[in-house]
Structure formats: C-alpha cells, structure tokens
C-alpha positions as CSV (number, residue, x, y, z in Angstrom):
1,M,-18.0,-12.8,152.2
2,K,-21.4,-14.4,152.2
3,H,-23.3,-14.9,148.9
4,S,-27.0,-14.2,148.9
5,E,-27.9,-17.2,146.8
6,D,-27.4,-20.8,148.0
7,L,-25.2,-23.3,146.3
8,K,-26.7,-26.2,144.6
9,L,-25.0,-29.0,146.5
10,D,-24.0,-32.2,144.9
11,N,-22.9,-35.6,146.3
12,I,-19.3,-34.5,146.6
13,D,-20.3,-31.3,148.6
14,Y,-22.2,-33.7,150.9
15,M,-19.2,-36.0,151.2
16,I,-17.0,-33.0,152.1
17,L,-19.5,-31.7,154.7
18,S,-19.9,-35.2,156.2
19,R,-16.1,-35.7,156.5
20,L,-15.5,-32.2,157.9
21,Q,-18.2,-32.4,160.5
22,K,-16.7,-35.6,161.8
23,N,-13.1,-34.3,161.8
24,C,-12.5,-30.8,160.7
25,H,-8.7,-31.4,161.0
26,V,-8.7,-34.0,158.2
27,K,-5.8,-33.2,155.8
28,K,-7.1,-31.6,152.7
29,N,-5.2,-34.0,150.5
30,E,-6.9,-37.0,152.3
31,L,-10.2,-35.3,151.9
32,A,-9.5,-34.7,148.1
33,E,-8.6,-38.4,147.7
34,H,-11.7,-39.4,149.7
35,V,-14.1,-37.4,147.4
36,G,-12.1,-38.1,144.1
37,L,-11.1,-34.6,143.3
38,S,-7.8,-32.8,142.9
39,L,-6.5,-30.8,146.0
40,P,-7.2,-27.4,144.3
41,S,-10.8,-28.4,143.4
42,T,-11.4,-29.7,146.9
43,I,-10.1,-26.5,148.5
44,D,-12.2,-24.4,146.1
45,R,-15.4,-26.4,147.2
46,I,-14.5,-25.9,150.9
47,T,-14.0,-22.2,150.3
48,K,-17.4,-21.9,148.5
49,L,-19.2,-24.0,151.3
50,E,-17.6,-21.6,153.9
51,S,-18.5,-18.4,152.0
52,H,-22.1,-19.5,151.3
53,G,-22.5,-20.2,155.1
54,Y,-22.9,-24.0,154.9
55,I,-19.8,-24.2,157.2
56,R,-20.2,-21.7,160.0
57,S,-17.1,-22.5,162.0
58,Y,-14.5,-25.1,163.1
59,N,-14.6,-26.0,166.7
60,A,-13.0,-28.3,169.3
61,V,-15.4,-30.3,171.4
62,L,-14.2,-30.0,175.0
63,D,-15.0,-32.3,177.9
64,P,-16.9,-30.1,180.5
65,Q,-16.2,-32.5,183.4
66,K,-12.4,-32.2,182.9
67,L,-12.9,-28.4,182.9
68,K,-14.8,-28.6,186.2
69,L,-18.2,-27.7,184.7
70,D,-20.1,-30.4,186.4
71,I,-23.6,-29.2,186.1
72,T,-25.6,-29.0,182.8
73,C,-29.1,-27.5,182.9
74,F,-31.9,-26.6,180.7
75,I,-33.6,-23.5,181.8
76,F,-37.1,-22.8,180.5
77,V,-37.8,-19.1,180.6
78,T,-41.2,-17.4,180.5
79,S,-41.3,-13.8,179.4
80,E,-43.9,-11.2,180.3
81,S,-44.2,-10.2,176.5
82,S,-42.2,-10.0,173.4
83,K,-41.4,-6.4,174.2
84,H,-38.1,-7.6,175.9
85,Y,-37.2,-10.2,173.2
86,K,-34.2,-8.4,171.7
87,Q,-32.8,-7.6,175.3
88,F,-33.3,-11.2,176.4
89,V,-31.3,-12.5,173.4
90,E,-28.6,-9.9,174.0
91,H,-28.3,-10.9,177.7
92,S,-28.1,-14.6,176.7
93,L,-25.4,-13.9,174.2
94,A,-23.4,-11.9,176.7
95,T,-23.6,-14.6,179.5
96,R,-20.7,-17.1,179.2
97,E,-22.6,-19.9,181.0
98,V,-25.3,-19.9,178.4
99,L,-24.3,-22.3,175.6
100,E,-27.5,-22.3,173.7
101,C,-30.5,-20.0,173.6
102,H,-33.7,-21.1,171.6
103,S,-37.1,-19.4,171.2
104,I,-39.6,-22.1,171.7
105,T,-43.3,-22.8,171.6
106,G,-45.2,-24.6,174.4
107,D,-44.2,-24.0,178.1
108,G,-42.2,-20.8,178.2
109,S,-40.7,-18.5,175.5
110,H,-37.1,-19.6,175.6
111,I,-34.9,-22.5,176.6
112,L,-31.4,-22.0,177.7
113,K,-28.7,-24.7,177.8
114,I,-26.1,-23.8,180.5
115,R,-23.0,-25.3,182.1
116,V,-21.7,-24.2,185.5
117,E,-19.2,-25.4,188.1
118,N,-21.6,-26.2,190.9
119,T,-25.0,-25.6,192.6
120,L,-23.8,-22.2,194.0
121,A,-22.9,-21.0,190.5
122,L,-26.3,-22.3,189.2
123,E,-28.1,-20.3,192.0
124,K,-26.2,-17.2,191.1
125,L,-26.9,-17.6,187.3
126,L,-30.6,-18.2,188.0
127,S,-30.8,-15.1,190.0
128,K,-29.1,-13.2,187.2
129,I,-31.4,-14.5,184.5
130,Q,-34.5,-13.9,186.7
131,S,-33.4,-10.2,186.9
132,W,-33.3,-9.7,183.2
133,P,-36.1,-7.3,181.9
134,G,-39.2,-9.2,181.0
135,V,-38.4,-12.5,182.6
136,K,-41.5,-13.6,184.4
137,S,-40.4,-17.1,185.5
138,T,-37.9,-19.9,185.1
139,R,-38.1,-23.6,185.4
140,T,-34.8,-25.6,185.6
141,S,-34.1,-29.2,184.7
142,I,-30.6,-30.5,185.8
143,V,-29.1,-33.1,183.5
144,L,-28.0,-36.2,185.4
145,T,-26.3,-38.1,182.5
146,T,-25.7,-37.2,178.9
147,H,-26.0,-40.1,176.5
148,K,-25.8,-38.2,173.3
149,E,-24.7,-34.6,172.5
150,T,-23.7,-33.7,169.0
151,F,-23.7,-31.0,166.4
152,E,-23.5,-33.5,163.5
153,I,-26.3,-33.0,161.0
154,D,-27.8,-36.1,159.3
155,L,-26.9,-35.3,155.6
156,K,-28.9,-38.3,154.3
157,H,-32.3,-36.5,154.4
C-alpha cells in the first residue's frame, strides 16, 4: 500500500537505504546493529520505506555473459510523432530483450538498452522494433566493454 505523502527521511533511513542497496540480503539484526536501532524499529522503518515507494524491489544482479547474452546495445529510436507514445512504451515493456526504455531529448525520442545472444538476435529485434507503430528510424550503438553498471544511487547529495 503506497502512501500519497513522502516520508521525511533522516540519517538512519539513509543508512538503511545505503546498506540495502549494497546488499539486500543483509540480515535484519545486523542492519539494526549497524544503524543503532532495535530489530523491530529497523523492520518498521524498512516497511515504511517500502510502502512509500523508496524501495521498489529487491533484485539479484546476474552476469549476462554467463547467461550467453553477449551483446549489449543502446538503440536510439526516432518516432514520427507522440501519437504512438503509449503504444511504443507498451511494446518496450512487453519485449524481454529490452532492459530499459527512456524518453529522451536530443537525437531521437527514446533510448532502449537491450541484451541479446548474438548478432542474428539483434537483427531480429531491430526488425521487430522498426515495425512498431510510429517508429521512424533507429540508430544502434553496440557496447564493446562495460566498465561500470549500477543501480546504486548516491545518497550523499
């Protein structure tokens, strides 16, 4: 159940968020000790952070190469107009190879981050994306090496 109002976060909340984003499997009693609260108080804070949407999910970070997903690409998509915006987003949500979909300014209207097994799979995916209603053009950049990839947010801002 999401609350409409935001929580007023304090340093302990930020400590909890920081620890959980580094390791969501940290034992709750270790987390309580780390932040200096009782176990029930710590669990209550985590529950509030979840219910207010500060914590959206808990995920395992998988190694794409070990899973034979050797190609990572960023596909810049240019749409004919905003008339097909909703359909485009729905298609991207329904396409398993699309890991991220962002509306952007500058060159194009959207950028997609995708992972596929090989160039044949990339070619098929590009053909699929180019057939979506409203897609005028695509431009693809293939990632050679990834030096940094994270979902960790800097909480010291």
